[in-house]
C-alpha positions as CSV (number, residue, x, y, z in Angstrom):
1,M,-3.8,-28.0,9.3
2,V,-2.2,-25.1,7.8
3,R,1.3,-24.2,8.9
4,I,2.8,-21.0,8.1
5,Y,7.0,-20.0,8.0
6,L,7.4,-16.9,8.5
7,S,11.4,-15.6,9.0
8,M,12.9,-11.8,9.5
9,D,14.0,-11.3,5.9
10,Y,10.2,-11.2,5.5
11,L,9.7,-8.3,8.0
12,L,12.5,-6.6,6.3
13,L,11.4,-6.5,2.6
14,F,8.1,-4.8,4.0
15,I,9.5,-2.6,6.0
16,F,11.9,-1.7,3.1
17,C,8.8,-1.7,0.2
18,F,6.8,0.4,2.6
19,L,10.0,3.5,3.0
20,L,10.8,3.0,-0.7
21,S,7.2,3.5,-1.8
22,A,6.2,6.5,0.6
23,V,10.1,8.1,-1.1
24,S,8.9,7.1,-4.2
25,T,5.4,8.7,-3.7
26,T,6.5,12.1,-2.4
27,I,9.2,12.5,-5.3
28,V,6.4,11.6,-8.1
29,S,3.3,13.8,-6.3
30,G,6.0,16.8,-7.3
31,L,6.5,15.4,-10.4
32,A,2.8,15.7,-11.2
33,F,2.8,19.3,-9.7
34,K,5.7,19.9,-12.0
35,F,3.7,18.4,-15.3
36,K,0.1,19.2,-14.5
37,A,-1.1,15.8,-13.9
38,L,-3.6,16.9,-11.4
39,D,-7.2,16.3,-10.0
40,I,-9.1,19.7,-10.3
41,P,-12.5,18.9,-7.7
42,R,-15.3,18.5,-9.0
43,D,-19.1,17.9,-8.6
44,R,-19.2,14.1,-7.7
45,H,-15.8,14.3,-5.8
46,Q,-14.9,13.5,-2.2
47,H,-12.2,16.2,-2.0
48,K,-11.7,19.8,-1.7
49,N,-8.2,20.6,-3.3
50,V,-5.9,20.2,-5.8
51,T,-4.3,16.7,-6.0
52,P,-1.6,15.3,-8.0
53,L,-2.4,12.0,-9.9
54,W,0.6,10.1,-11.0
55,G,0.6,7.9,-7.7
56,G,0.6,4.4,-10.0
57,T,4.0,5.9,-11.4
58,A,5.1,6.0,-7.9
59,I,3.7,1.8,-6.9
60,F,5.1,0.7,-9.8
61,I,8.8,2.8,-9.5
62,A,8.9,1.4,-5.9
63,L,8.0,-2.6,-6.7
64,A,10.5,-2.6,-9.6
65,I,13.6,-1.2,-7.5
66,I,13.1,-3.4,-4.6
67,L,12.2,-6.8,-7.4
68,F,15.4,-5.9,-9.5
69,I,17.5,-6.0,-6.3
70,T,16.3,-9.2,-4.5
71,K,15.3,-10.7,-8.4
72,D,17.0,-14.1,-6.7
73,K,14.1,-14.7,-4.6
74,L,11.7,-14.7,-7.5
75,L,13.8,-17.4,-9.4
76,V,13.7,-19.8,-6.0
77,G,10.8,-21.9,-8.2
78,E,9.5,-22.9,-10.7
79,L,9.3,-19.1,-12.7
80,N,11.6,-18.4,-15.0
81,I,12.5,-14.6,-15.1
82,Y,10.7,-14.7,-18.6
83,H,7.5,-15.3,-16.6
84,W,8.4,-11.8,-14.6
85,L,9.7,-9.8,-16.8
86,G,6.0,-10.8,-19.3
87,V,4.5,-9.3,-15.7
88,L,6.2,-6.2,-15.4
89,A,6.2,-5.3,-19.1
90,G,2.5,-5.6,-18.4
91,A,2.9,-3.1,-15.2
92,L,4.6,-0.4,-17.4
93,T,2.7,-0.4,-20.4
94,I,-0.1,0.1,-17.5
95,I,1.5,3.0,-15.9
96,I,2.8,4.3,-19.2
97,G,-1.1,4.2,-20.4
98,G,-2.3,5.7,-17.3
99,M,0.0,8.6,-17.3
100,I,-0.9,9.9,-21.2
101,D,-4.4,9.2,-20.0
102,D,-4.4,11.5,-16.8
103,K,-2.4,14.4,-18.8
104,F,-4.6,14.6,-21.9
105,N,-7.6,12.1,-21.0
106,L,-7.7,9.4,-23.7
107,T,-11.5,8.7,-25.0
108,P,-12.5,5.2,-23.3
109,V,-11.4,3.2,-26.3
110,K,-8.6,4.3,-26.6
111,Q,-8.1,3.6,-22.8
112,L,-8.6,0.0,-23.6
113,I,-5.5,-0.4,-25.4
114,F,-3.0,-0.7,-22.6
115,P,-4.7,-2.8,-19.9
116,I,-4.8,-5.4,-22.9
117,L,-1.6,-5.0,-24.6
118,A,-0.5,-5.4,-21.0
119,S,-2.5,-9.0,-20.3
120,I,-0.7,-10.0,-23.4
121,F,2.7,-9.5,-22.4
122,V,1.6,-11.6,-19.1
123,I,1.0,-14.5,-21.8
124,I,3.8,-14.0,-23.7
125,G,6.1,-13.9,-21.1
126,G,4.9,-17.8,-20.6
127,V,2.6,-17.5,-17.9
128,S,-0.4,-20.0,-18.2
129,I,-3.0,-22.0,-16.5
130,E,-2.5,-25.9,-16.9
131,K,-5.4,-26.9,-14.8
132,I,-7.4,-25.9,-11.9
133,S,-8.8,-27.6,-9.1
134,N,-12.6,-28.8,-9.5
135,P,-14.5,-28.2,-6.4
136,F,-16.4,-31.6,-6.6
137,G,-13.2,-33.7,-6.9
138,G,-10.3,-33.4,-8.9
139,V,-9.3,-31.5,-11.7
140,L,-9.3,-29.5,-15.2
141,Y,-6.9,-29.2,-17.2
142,I,-7.6,-25.9,-19.3
143,P,-6.0,-26.0,-23.3
144,A,-3.8,-23.4,-24.4
145,A,-6.0,-21.1,-25.9
146,V,-8.6,-21.3,-23.6
147,S,-5.9,-20.3,-20.9
148,A,-4.7,-17.5,-22.7
149,I,-8.7,-15.9,-23.8
150,F,-8.8,-16.8,-19.2
151,I,-6.1,-14.9,-18.7
152,I,-7.2,-11.7,-21.0
153,L,-10.1,-11.5,-19.6
154,W,-9.6,-12.1,-15.8
155,L,-7.0,-9.9,-16.0
156,M,-9.5,-7.6,-17.5
157,G,-11.8,-8.1,-15.3
158,M,-9.7,-7.2,-12.0
159,M,-7.8,-4.2,-14.1
160,Y,-11.6,-2.5,-14.5
161,T,-12.9,-3.8,-11.3
162,T,-10.2,-1.9,-9.3
163,K,-10.3,1.2,-11.4
164,L,-14.2,1.4,-10.6
165,L,-13.7,1.1,-7.2
166,D,-11.2,4.0,-7.1
167,G,-13.9,6.4,-5.4
168,L,-12.6,7.0,-1.6
169,D,-9.3,7.7,-0.5
170,G,-7.2,4.5,0.4
171,L,-10.1,2.2,-0.8
172,V,-8.1,0.3,-3.4
173,S,-4.7,0.7,-2.7
174,G,-5.9,-0.3,0.8
175,V,-7.7,-3.3,-0.3
176,G,-5.0,-4.1,-2.8
177,A,-2.6,-4.2,0.1
178,I,-4.9,-6.8,2.2
179,G,-5.2,-8.6,-0.8
180,A,-1.2,-8.8,-1.7
181,F,-0.7,-9.8,2.1
182,I,-3.6,-12.8,2.0
183,I,-1.4,-14.1,-1.3
184,F,1.5,-14.2,0.6
185,L,0.4,-15.8,3.1
186,F,-1.2,-18.7,0.9
187,T,2.4,-19.2,-0.6
188,I,3.9,-19.4,2.4
189,T,2.3,-22.4,4.2
190,T,2.7,-25.9,3.9
191,R,0.2,-26.7,1.8
192,W,0.7,-24.2,-1.2
193,F,4.4,-23.6,-0.4
194,Q,5.7,-20.7,-3.4
195,P,8.7,-18.9,-1.7
196,D,9.0,-17.1,-4.8
197,V,5.8,-15.6,-5.7
198,A,5.4,-15.0,-2.1
199,W,8.6,-12.4,-1.9
200,A,7.0,-10.7,-4.7
201,A,3.3,-10.4,-3.0
202,L,4.7,-9.4,0.3
203,A,6.6,-6.5,-2.0
204,V,3.4,-5.7,-3.5
205,S,1.9,-5.0,0.0
206,G,4.3,-3.0,1.4
207,V,4.6,-0.9,-2.0
208,L,0.7,-0.4,-2.1
209,A,1.3,0.2,2.4
210,G,3.2,2.2,1.4
211,F,1.2,4.7,-0.5
212,L,-1.1,4.4,1.1
213,Y,0.7,6.2,3.9
214,W,-0.2,9.4,1.8
215,N,-3.4,8.1,-0.1
216,W,-5.3,7.8,3.0
217,H,-7.9,10.4,3.8
218,P,-7.7,13.2,3.3
219,A,-5.0,12.1,0.6
220,K,-2.2,13.7,-0.7
221,I,-2.2,12.2,-4.4
222,F,-4.3,10.2,-6.0
223,L,-3.7,6.3,-8.2
224,G,-4.9,8.2,-11.2
225,E,-5.7,6.0,-14.4
226,G,-3.1,3.9,-14.4
227,G,-2.1,3.4,-11.0
228,S,-6.2,2.5,-9.9
229,L,-5.7,-0.4,-13.3
230,L,-1.7,-1.9,-12.0
231,I,-3.5,-2.5,-8.3
232,G,-5.8,-5.2,-9.9
233,F,-3.6,-6.0,-12.6
234,L,-1.2,-7.2,-10.1
235,L,-3.6,-9.0,-8.0
236,G,-5.1,-10.8,-11.0
237,A,-1.6,-11.8,-12.3
238,L,-0.3,-12.9,-8.5
239,S,-3.7,-15.2,-8.5
240,I,-2.5,-16.6,-11.7
241,I,1.4,-17.5,-11.4
242,S,0.7,-18.6,-7.9
243,G,-0.7,-21.9,-9.1
244,G,-4.6,-20.8,-10.6
245,K,-5.9,-18.9,-7.0
246,I,-8.8,-17.5,-8.9
247,A,-11.1,-18.1,-5.9
248,V,-8.8,-16.8,-3.5
249,A,-8.5,-14.0,-5.4
250,L,-12.0,-13.7,-6.1
251,L,-13.2,-14.5,-2.0
252,I,-10.2,-10.7,-1.5
253,M,-11.9,-8.8,-3.8
254,G,-15.6,-10.5,-3.9
255,V,-17.5,-7.4,-2.6
256,P,-16.1,-5.0,-5.2
257,I,-16.5,-7.0,-8.2
258,L,-19.9,-7.4,-7.2
259,D,-20.6,-3.7,-6.7
260,V,-18.8,-3.4,-10.0
261,A,-21.3,-6.5,-12.1
262,W,-24.3,-4.6,-10.4
263,T,-22.7,-1.0,-11.8
264,I,-22.3,-2.6,-15.5
265,I,-25.6,-4.6,-15.7
266,R,-27.9,-1.6,-14.0
267,R,-26.2,0.8,-16.6
268,L,-26.5,-1.2,-19.7
269,L,-30.1,-1.9,-18.1
270,A,-30.8,1.5,-18.3
271,G,-29.7,2.3,-22.3
272,K,-25.8,4.2,-21.0
273,N,-22.3,3.2,-21.4
274,P,-20.8,1.9,-18.6
275,L,-17.4,2.4,-19.0
276,K,-18.2,6.1,-20.5
277,T,-21.1,6.8,-17.8
278,A,-20.5,8.0,-13.7
279,D,-23.0,7.9,-10.7
280,R,-22.8,7.7,-7.3
281,K,-24.7,4.6,-6.8
282,H,-21.4,2.3,-6.0
283,L,-21.4,0.8,-2.8
284,H,-18.7,2.8,-1.3
285,F,-20.9,5.7,-2.0
286,R,-24.2,4.5,-0.5
287,L,-22.8,3.4,2.4
288,L,-21.3,7.3,2.6
289,E,-25.3,8.7,1.7
290,A,-26.4,5.8,4.5
291,G,-23.9,8.3,7.1
292,L,-20.8,6.5,7.0
293,S,-17.7,8.7,6.5
294,V,-15.3,8.2,4.5
295,K,-12.5,6.4,6.6
296,Q,-15.4,4.2,8.2
297,S,-17.0,3.2,4.3
298,V,-13.3,2.2,3.6
299,L,-13.0,0.3,6.4
300,V,-16.3,-1.6,5.7
301,F,-14.2,-2.7,2.4
302,Y,-11.0,-3.4,4.3
303,A,-12.9,-5.9,6.5
304,A,-15.1,-8.0,4.1
305,A,-11.6,-8.5,2.1
306,V,-10.1,-9.8,5.0
307,I,-13.0,-11.8,6.3
308,F,-13.6,-13.2,3.3
309,G,-9.9,-13.4,1.8
310,L,-8.1,-15.4,5.2
311,S,-11.5,-17.6,5.6
312,A,-10.3,-19.2,2.1
313,L,-7.0,-20.1,3.8
314,F,-8.8,-22.7,6.4
315,L,-11.1,-23.9,3.7
316,Q,-11.3,-26.7,0.3
317,S,-12.0,-26.0,-3.1
318,R,-16.1,-27.0,-1.9
319,G,-15.4,-24.7,1.0
320,K,-13.9,-21.7,-1.6
321,L,-17.3,-21.9,-3.4
322,F,-20.1,-22.2,-0.7
323,L,-17.9,-19.2,0.7
324,L,-18.5,-17.4,-2.7
325,L,-21.7,-18.4,-2.8
326,I,-22.8,-17.0,0.7
327,L,-20.8,-13.6,-0.4
328,V,-23.3,-13.3,-3.5
329,I,-25.7,-13.9,-1.1
330,L,-24.8,-11.2,1.0
331,I,-24.5,-8.5,-1.6
332,I,-27.8,-8.9,-3.6
333,L,-29.2,-8.6,-0.1
334,G,-27.7,-5.5,0.1
335,L,-28.6,-4.5,-3.2
336,F,-32.2,-4.6,-2.6
337,G,-32.1,-2.9,1.1
338,F,-30.8,-0.2,-0.6
339,N,-33.0,0.0,-3.6
340,W,-35.5,-0.6,-1.5
341,L,-34.6,2.2,0.9
342,D,-34.0,4.8,-2.9
343,K,-37.9,3.9,-3.2
344,R,-39.0,4.8,0.1
345,T,-37.3,8.3,0.3
346,N,-38.5,8.7,-3.9
347,T,-41.9,8.2,-1.7
348,R,-42.2,10.6,0.6
């Protein structure tokens, strides 16, 4: 039986994070206008007005302030200050790179530098994966070198998932808030009790919810390059420092991950660079073409994150693996369905 321990401190933390993030977003929005870090509407964009970027900066500022004020809450478990500093240094690196890119439009190769450095900072901080659960029983012990390589690949994968997913107002920030909240629920249960990680996860969820207030359609501010990467980085880092809950993160982000994987494969098969090419064949765009509104399309992703994420709360390792397989099958069927509709439309 899974029991969840909640206290008034958690409610106050979420409210404070929400309000702080909403305020910091307002301030950063004004700065983005002042320094002309703006998104100008183009052909494939959904918005019609000039919109400030640097939303990720507002999220980082709010999160850094709250974690500094409540740093004692982060040191009640097995993690030390260097683990958290590694994660924050990585997050700051992403934000700096994102602000530069939003202003000067870096090439894809130069954009890669900052996510890679961010992943390395996490490893330098001492974060590692010593073992993972074997779905068929027991545990698998991971050598240090393999752990470092896996962490870099995992964080890069999560960052570029949220980066490529960032196509509709409120999509990434909302899914990120849901994902962080589900990790919070996992880490305050009797089975996986980690109050330090739970505190950080709830703080992440709160600041993302506060930002979502301004990012909900029609958005008053966008995440920008740094923000879209930051959310994937934070979810990836939380899933690692919470004891390698990779399966949980995969279920929460399952639909976006599979959509991005298919996008990369599709573009490679077409002989295109997946990071340089832009199109409207992402799942969220296909939902729009199917007749859903922006808000309805975003809510579909929210529902998937909630359903699959919460389902993992009550499953053992083998059950999570089975649920992942179901998710993969559903996405494949959906992709075949959209391709069939494309061919039928073209034939007509």
